[in-house]
C-alpha positions in Angstrom: -39.2 -8.7 -27.6 -37.2 -7.6 -25.2 -33.6 -9.1 -23.7 -32.6 -9.2 -20.1 -30.1 -10.2 -18.0 -31.3 -11.0 -14.4 -29.0 -10.5 -12.0 -28.8 -8.6 -8.5 -30.1 -5.6 -10.6 -31.6 -6.3 -14.3 -29.7 -5.3 -17.3 -32.0 -4.6 -20.3 -32.7 -4.2 -23.9 -36.0 -3.2 -24.1 -36.5 -2.6 -28.1 -33.4 -1.0 -28.8 -33.4 1.2 -25.1 -30.6 0.1 -22.8 -29.9 0.4 -19.2 -29.9 -1.1 -15.7 -32.7 -0.9 -13.2 -33.3 -2.3 -9.9 -35.3 -5.6 -9.5 -38.0 -3.8 -7.8 -38.6 -1.7 -10.3 -38.4 -3.8 -13.5 -42.7 -3.2 -13.8 -41.9 0.4 -13.8 -39.1 -0.8 -16.5 -41.6 -2.2 -18.6 -44.1 0.7 -18.5 -45.8 1.3 -22.4 -44.1 -1.9 -23.8 -44.7 -5.6 -23.6 -43.0 -7.5 -21.2 -42.2 -10.8 -23.2 -38.5 -11.1 -22.6 -35.7 -13.5 -23.4 -33.8 -13.7 -20.6 -30.1 -14.7 -19.3 -28.6 -15.6 -15.8 -25.4 -15.6 -14.7 -24.9 -17.8 -12.1 -24.3 -21.4 -13.5 -22.6 -24.7 -12.7 -20.8 -27.1 -15.3 -19.6 -30.6 -16.0 -18.4 -32.4 -18.8 -20.2 -35.7 -18.6 -19.0 -38.8 -20.7 -22.6 -40.8 -21.7 -23.4 -43.3 -24.3 -25.1 -41.7 -27.2 -26.0 -45.1 -29.1 -28.3 -45.9 -25.6 -30.7 -43.2 -25.2 -32.3 -44.4 -21.7 -29.0 -45.0 -20.5 -27.8 -41.5 -21.5 -30.6 -39.2 -20.2 -30.2 -41.4 -16.7 -26.1 -40.3 -16.6 -26.3 -36.9 -18.0 -29.8 -36.0 -15.0 -27.5 -37.5 -12.3 -25.0 -35.1 -12.9 -25.9 -32.7 -10.0 -28.1 -33.5 -7.2 -30.0 -31.2 -5.2 -32.0 -27.8 -5.6 -30.9 -27.7 -9.1 -32.3 -27.3 -13.2 -30.0 -28.5 -15.7 -29.9 -28.7 -19.2 -27.3 -30.7 -21.5 -25.7 -30.1 -24.5 -23.4 -32.3 -27.3 -19.8 -31.0 -27.1 -18.1 -33.8 -29.0 -19.0 -37.4 -29.3 -20.0 -39.2 -26.1 -19.2 -36.5 -24.5 -21.9 -33.6 -22.7 -21.8 -30.6 -21.0 -24.2 -30.9 -18.1 -25.5 -27.0 -17.2 -27.1 -26.6 -13.9 -28.8 -23.5 -12.4 -30.1 -22.9 -8.8 -33.7 -23.7 -8.8 -34.2 -20.7 -6.8 -32.7 -18.1 -9.1 -34.9 -19.8 -11.7 -38.2 -19.4 -9.6 -37.3 -15.4 -9.0 -37.0 -15.1 -12.8 -40.5 -16.2 -12.8 -41.9 -14.5 -9.9 -40.7 -10.8 -10.7 -41.9 -11.2 -14.9 -44.5 -13.6 -14.9 -44.7 -17.2 -16.2 -46.5 -16.3 -19.9 -44.1 -13.7 -20.5 -41.0 -15.3 -20.1 -40.2 -16.8 -23.8 -36.6 -18.0 -23.3 -34.3 -18.8 -19.9 -30.8 -19.6 -20.7 -27.7 -18.8 -19.1 -25.7 -15.7 -19.5 -22.4 -18.2 -21.1 -24.7 -19.1 -23.8 -26.0 -15.9 -24.7 -22.3 -14.6 -24.4 -21.5 -17.6 -26.6 -23.6 -16.7 -29.5 -22.2 -13.0 -29.2 -18.8 -14.4 -30.3 -20.2 -16.8 -32.5 -22.4 -14.3 -34.7 -19.1 -11.9 -34.3 -16.5 -14.7 -35.5 -14.9 -14.4 -32.5 -14.2 -17.9 -31.6 -10.8 -19.0 -32.1 -9.9 -23.1 -33.2 -6.5 -22.6 -31.9 -6.7 -20.3 -28.5 -8.9 -20.3 -25.2 -11.5 -16.8 -25.6 -11.2 -15.1 -22.1 -14.0 -12.7 -22.0 -13.9 -9.8 -19.5 -17.5 -8.3 -19.7 -17.8 -5.0 -18.2 -21.3 -5.1 -16.4 -22.2 -2.3 -13.9 -20.3 -1.9 -11.0 -18.2 -5.7 -11.9 -16.7 -7.4 -14.6 -17.4 -11.2 -15.5 -14.4 -13.6 -16.4 -15.7 -16.2 -18.5 -13.2 -18.8 -20.4 -14.8 -20.3 -23.8 -12.6 -23.5 -25.6 -15.2 -23.6 -28.3 -18.5 -24.9 -27.1 -17.4 -25.3 -23.8 -17.1 -22.7 -21.2 -16.4 -21.7 -17.7 -18.5 -20.8 -14.6 -18.3 -17.1 -14.9 -16.7 -15.2 -12.5 -17.2 -11.8 -10.7 -14.2 -9.8 -10.2 -14.0 -6.1 -9.1 -13.9 -3.5 -11.0 -10.8 -2.4 -10.2 -8.7 -2.3 -12.6 -5.4 -3.4 -10.8 -7.4 -6.5 -9.3 -8.9 -7.3 -12.7 -5.4 -7.5 -14.0 -4.4 -9.7 -10.8 -7.5 -12.4 -11.3 -7.1 -12.6 -15.1 -3.6 -14.0 -14.7 -4.8 -16.0 -11.6 -7.6 -17.8 -13.8 -5.8 -18.7 -16.6 -3.0 -20.6 -14.2 -5.9 -21.8 -12.6 -7.1 -23.5 -16.3 -3.6 -24.3 -17.8 -3.4 -26.4 -14.2 -7.2 -28.1 -14.1 -6.1 -28.7 -18.5 -2.7 -30.3 -18.3 -3.0 -32.7 -20.4 -4.0 -30.2 -23.4 -1.5 -29.0 -25.0 0.5 -26.1 -25.0 -2.8 -23.5 -23.7 -2.5 -19.8 -25.3 -5.5 -17.4 -24.5 -7.2 -14.3 -26.5 -8.7 -11.3 -24.3 -12.0 -9.9 -25.5 -13.4 -7.3 -23.4 -15.6 -4.0 -24.0 -13.7 -1.9 -21.8 -10.8 0.2 -23.1 -9.5 0.7 -19.5 -9.4 -2.9 -19.1 -6.8 -3.0 -22.3 -4.9 -0.5 -21.3 -4.1 -1.5 -17.6 -3.5 -5.5 -19.3 -1.1 -3.9 -21.8 0.8 -1.4 -19.4 1.3 -4.5 -16.8 3.0 -6.2 -19.4 0.6 -9.5 -19.2 -0.2 -9.3 -22.8 0.2 -7.6 -26.1 -2.5 -4.9 -27.9 -2.3 -7.5 -30.4 -3.4 -10.2 -28.6 -6.4 -8.3 -26.8 -9.6 -7.7 -29.1 -11.8 -4.8 -28.3 -16.0 -4.5 -28.6 -17.9 -2.0 -28.3 -21.0 -3.4 -27.5 -21.8 -2.3 -23.8 -24.0 -5.5 -23.1 -23.0 -8.4 -25.4 -24.7 -10.6 -23.6 -28.1 -8.9 -24.5 -26.8 -8.8 -28.3 -26.3 -12.6 -28.1 -29.7 -13.4 -27.0 -31.2 -11.1 -29.9 -29.3 -12.4 -32.5 -28.3 -16.2 -31.1 -30.4 -19.8 -31.8 -31.1 -21.6 -28.3 -31.9 -25.5 -28.0 -32.5 -24.6 -24.2 -34.9 -23.6 -22.0 -35.6 -23.9 -18.5 -38.9 -24.4 -16.7 -39.9 -24.9 -13.0 -41.7 -28.5 -12.6 -44.8 -26.1 -11.3 -44.9 -24.6 -14.7 -46.4 -28.0 -16.2 -48.9 -28.1 -13.3 -49.9 -24.4 -14.9 -50.0 -25.6 -18.1 -52.2 -28.8 -17.7 -54.7 -26.2 -15.5 -55.0 -24.1 -18.4 -55.5 -26.9 -20.9 -58.0 -28.2 -18.5 -59.7 -24.3 -18.7 -59.7 -24.4 -22.6 -61.3 -27.9 -22.5 -64.1 -26.2 -20.0 -64.3 -23.1 -22.6 -64.5 -25.3 -25.8 -67.4 -27.2 -24.7 -69.3 -24.4 -23.2 -68.9 -22.6 -27.4 -70.2 -25.6 -28.3 -73.0 -25.8 -26.3 -73.8 -22.4 -27.1 -73.2 -23.3 -30.8 -75.8 -25.9 -30.2 -78.2 -24.1 -28.7 -78.4 -21.7 -31.2 -78.6 -24.1 -34.2 -81.9 -25.6 -32.8 -83.3 -22.4 -32.0 -82.6 -21.8 -35.5 -84.4 -24.6 -36.8 -87.2 -24.0 -34.5 -87.7 -20.7 -36.1 -87.4 -22.0 -39.6 -90.5 -24.9 -38.7 -92.5 -23.0 -36.7 -93.8 -19.3 -37.3 -93.2 -17.8 -34.0 -94.3 -13.8 -33.1 -92.3 -11.1 -33.2 -90.9 -11.4 -29.4 -90.1 -14.8 -29.8 -88.1 -14.2 -33.3 -86.3 -11.1 -31.2 -85.8 -13.4 -28.6 -83.7 -15.9 -30.4 -81.8 -13.2 -32.7 -80.3 -11.9 -29.7 -79.6 -15.1 -28.2 -77.5 -15.8 -31.7 -75.9 -12.4 -31.2 -75.0 -13.1 -28.0 -73.7 -16.8 -29.1 -71.4 -15.1 -32.1 -69.7 -12.4 -29.6 -69.2 -14.9 -27.0 -67.5 -16.9 -29.4 -65.8 -14.3 -31.1 -64.8 -13.2 -27.5 -63.5 -17.1 -26.7 -61.4 -16.9 -30.2 -59.8 -13.8 -29.2 -58.9 -14.7 -25.6 -57.5 -18.3 -26.6 -55.2 -16.4 -29.4 -54.2 -13.9 -27.1 -53.5 -16.9 -24.3 -51.8 -19.5 -26.7 -50.6 -17.7 -29.7 -46.9 -19.2 -30.5 -44.3 -17.2 -32.1 -44.0 -16.9 -35.7 -41.3 -19.5 -37.1 -38.8 -17.7 -39.2 -35.9 -19.8 -41.2 -33.3 -19.6 -38.7 -35.0 -19.9 -35.1 -36.9 -22.9 -33.8 -40.2 -22.2 -32.9 -40.0 -23.9 -29.4 -43.2 -22.5 -27.4 -45.1 -24.3 -30.6 -44.1 -27.7 -29.9 -43.8 -27.2 -26.5 -47.6 -26.1 -26.4 -48.6 -28.8 -28.8 -47.2 -31.8 -26.7 -48.3 -30.9 -23.2 -52.0 -30.0 -24.6 -52.4 -33.7 -25.0 -50.4 -35.3 -21.9 -52.4 -37.7 -20.3 -52.7 -36.5 -16.1 -50.3 -39.9 -15.3 -47.3 -38.8 -17.1 -45.3 -36.4 -14.9 -42.6 -34.4 -17.3 -38.8 -34.5 -15.6 -37.1 -32.7 -19.1 -38.4 -31.3 -22.7 -35.6 -30.4 -24.6 -34.9 -29.5 -28.2 -31.4 -29.5 -29.4 -29.9 -28.9 -32.8 -28.5 -32.0 -34.6 -26.8 -30.7 -37.2 -28.0 -27.3 -39.6 -31.5 -27.0 -39.9 -32.2 -30.5 -38.2 -33.3 -30.4 -34.8 -34.3 -33.0 -32.2 -37.3 -32.9 -29.8 -36.8 -35.1 -26.8 -39.6 -35.7 -23.7 -38.5 -38.0 -21.0 -41.8 -38.6 -18.9 -42.2 -40.7 -15.5 -45.5 -42.8 -15.3 -47.5 -42.2 -11.9 -49.4 -45.5 -11.3 -51.4 -44.8 -8.7 -53.6 -42.2 -10.6 -55.0 -44.7 -12.4 -54.3 -46.9 -15.2 -52.2 -45.8 -17.7 -53.6 -43.9 -21.2 -52.7 -44.8 -24.2 -50.6 -42.1 -25.5 -52.4 -39.8 -28.0 -49.9 -37.0 -29.4 -50.9 -34.2 -31.6 -50.7 -33.5 -35.5 -47.5 -31.9 -35.0 -46.0 -35.1 -33.3 -47.2 -37.4 -36.4 -43.8 -38.8 -36.8 -42.6 -39.0 -32.8 -40.8 -41.9 -31.6 -42.5 -43.4 -28.7 -40.1 -45.5 -26.3 -40.7 -47.3 -22.8 -37.7 -46.5 -20.2 -37.0 -46.3 -16.4 -37.0 -42.5 -15.1 -35.5 -43.0 -11.7 -36.1 -46.4 -11.1 -40.2 -46.1 -12.4 -41.7 -46.5 -15.6 -41.5 -43.8 -17.8 -41.8 -42.9 -21.5 -38.9 -41.1 -24.1 -40.6 -38.9 -26.9 -38.6 -37.7 -30.0 -39.4 -36.1 -33.1 -37.1 -34.8 -35.9 -37.5 -31.3 -36.5 -36.5 -29.8 -40.0 
């Protein structure tokens, strides 16, 4: 698996080799390596939204209306009846899939979420202090403030040291003014630049004791590699593409069944009738062709639809996504699909579907074996009939 931060340039970790490349050269960077990647995007917007947990339909309605316009959103629970909704512009998500290919993007999350995983894995989150992370990334410095699970939109700063110090002070003051109801707010600075530390200390803004230096040149890439994620951004158009692939797979399967029946039929004829050598040779060739085609189809199918192997600590998101979409009726339009961690080792799969009555009468929902224990509820989605499918995953 490869790891990327997709920005104006692409910051990459390809099988342990790190670097920066223009987006136009990304194909050359991947030369000789698989293009499967986990990707982070920097520019996001966040809102903390209160929504009733005990009323899932009302909760989903409230969260889905947090942002309007060309945004794709994901949400995560941060407290009882309180959620953080994270929005990314649709054109930015579309650009990622355009350059890398839909089939190669195994994970797509916000940069701040990946950076938060880095802080968790390195035990850098503080219960009593806000973490200010100054990430020296290429020709810029990204400033992100973390309050446990909650984070601010990453600010892009010039790498000029004096400007970094000024903007750090400005960001801290702005954060305090926006959170006046909280008790005294103190900050802990974390950065991967020794030069930034020296400038902050020399300016008198902070002491060395209140600054942590990390040696990792790309902390967010390390977070992508180490972390566990329960969100993944997909374009609506990609659901249509998955359906088309499902139809193509069914056609190939039917062709394979027909060839198998033909081979069996010819074999029976051979047993009943004593055919001449020419007919026997022809039958053998047909059987070999059928076996060869069957193996080719099996190989292509496994290559196209293989899932990431499950591990003890990481949820196999693509497995459940593909298992769900493979049996989805045409009249069901996916509005959102999420897998969220409820507690340690316990995840909840949730899909919101809207029903389009213009197509044809609603089909009875029939899910795959993986969703045998799933719960199906009738809900309203944007004032139209809809379904919510939930499944507890352990």
